[in-house]
C-alpha positions as CSV (number, residue, x, y, z in Angstrom):
1,M,0.0,0.0,0.0
2,I,2.9,2.3,0.8
3,I,4.6,1.8,-2.5
4,E,1.4,2.6,-4.4
5,H,1.3,6.0,-2.9
6,Y,5.1,6.6,-2.6
7,P,6.8,4.8,-5.6
8,G,10.5,4.0,-5.2
9,E,10.3,4.1,-1.4
10,E,10.9,0.3,-0.8
11,V,13.5,0.9,1.9
12,N,11.2,3.2,3.8
13,A,8.3,0.7,3.5
14,G,10.6,-1.9,5.0
15,R,11.5,0.5,7.9
16,I,7.8,1.1,8.5
17,G,7.2,-2.7,8.7
18,L,10.1,-3.1,11.1
19,T,8.8,-0.2,13.2
20,I,5.4,-1.9,13.3
21,V,7.0,-5.2,14.5
22,F,9.1,-3.5,17.2
23,A,6.1,-1.4,18.3
24,G,4.0,-4.6,18.7
25,M,6.7,-6.3,20.7
26,A,7.2,-3.3,23.0
27,G,3.4,-2.9,23.3
28,S,3.0,-6.5,24.2
29,L,5.7,-6.3,26.9
30,I,4.3,-3.1,28.3
31,C,0.7,-4.4,28.4
32,G,1.9,-7.6,30.0
33,L,3.6,-5.7,32.7
34,W,0.6,-3.5,33.1
35,L,-1.8,-6.4,33.4
36,D,0.4,-8.2,35.9
37,K,0.6,-5.1,38.1
38,T,-3.0,-3.9,37.9
39,K,-4.9,-7.2,37.3
40,T,-7.3,-5.5,35.0
41,Y,-7.6,-8.3,32.5
42,N,-11.1,-7.5,31.5
43,F,-10.0,-4.5,29.4
44,F,-7.8,-6.4,27.0
45,M,-8.5,-8.9,24.2
46,T,-5.7,-11.2,25.6
47,G,-8.2,-13.0,27.7
48,Y,-10.4,-14.1,24.7
49,L,-7.8,-16.4,23.2
50,P,-7.5,-18.9,26.1
51,L,-11.3,-18.7,26.7
52,G,-11.8,-19.6,23.0
53,F,-9.4,-22.5,23.1
54,E,-11.0,-23.8,26.3
55,F,-14.4,-23.5,24.9
56,A,-13.4,-25.4,21.8
57,V,-11.9,-28.1,24.1
58,E,-15.3,-28.4,25.9
59,L,-17.2,-28.5,22.6
60,T,-15.0,-31.4,21.2
61,F,-14.7,-33.2,24.6
62,P,-13.9,-36.8,23.6
63,E,-11.1,-35.5,21.3
64,S,-7.9,-34.2,22.8
65,E,-7.3,-30.6,23.3
66,G,-4.4,-30.7,20.9
67,I,-6.7,-31.4,18.0
68,S,-9.1,-28.6,18.7
69,S,-6.3,-26.1,19.4
70,G,-4.6,-27.2,16.2
71,L,-7.7,-26.8,14.2
72,L,-8.3,-23.3,15.6
73,N,-4.7,-22.3,14.8
74,C,-5.0,-23.8,11.3
75,S,-8.3,-22.0,10.6
76,A,-6.8,-18.7,11.8
77,Q,-3.9,-19.1,9.4
78,I,-6.2,-20.0,6.5
79,F,-8.4,-17.0,7.2
80,G,-5.3,-14.8,7.4
81,I,-4.1,-16.2,4.0
82,V,-7.5,-15.7,2.4
83,F,-7.9,-12.2,3.8
84,T,-4.4,-11.1,2.7
85,I,-4.9,-12.5,-0.8
86,G,-8.4,-10.9,-1.0
87,Q,-7.1,-7.6,0.1
88,G,-4.3,-7.7,-2.4
89,K,-6.7,-8.4,-5.3
90,L,-9.0,-5.5,-4.0
91,I,-6.0,-3.2,-3.8
92,D,-4.9,-4.1,-7.3
93,K,-8.3,-3.5,-8.8
94,W,-9.8,-0.7,-6.7
95,G,-7.0,0.8,-4.6
96,T,-6.0,0.8,-1.0
97,L,-9.2,2.3,0.3
98,A,-11.2,-0.7,-0.9
99,G,-8.7,-3.1,0.6
100,N,-8.8,-1.3,4.0
101,V,-12.7,-1.1,4.0
102,F,-12.7,-4.9,3.3
103,L,-10.5,-5.7,6.3
104,C,-12.3,-3.2,8.6
105,S,-15.6,-4.6,7.7
106,F,-14.6,-8.1,8.7
107,L,-13.0,-6.7,11.9
108,L,-16.4,-5.0,12.7
109,I,-18.2,-8.3,12.1
110,G,-15.8,-10.1,14.4
111,T,-16.3,-7.5,17.1
112,I,-20.1,-7.8,16.8
113,M,-19.8,-11.6,17.0
114,T,-17.6,-11.3,20.1
């Protein structure tokens, strides 16, 4: 998306990606320390992941938890691949705004379902 608006800025696009990764790592560390100190887990999405895995284990009880957890991780990766490819196709055809609206709409659907 960056290269489309700023042609020839591949190096800066890489730097932006690196900054996003480092910011995510720092944010995870800071949020982890904050949660450990304040015990305010109900304000963060982190609590949803173990609950979802535990719920999946309960729904598929006779099977082992490794199977249900593996299937959940596999489906998350498949959805990630499908959404990434879909957004790429939308960006190629209609531009970055359409790709961002596509992802934001699915984030909204997920939020409502949660």
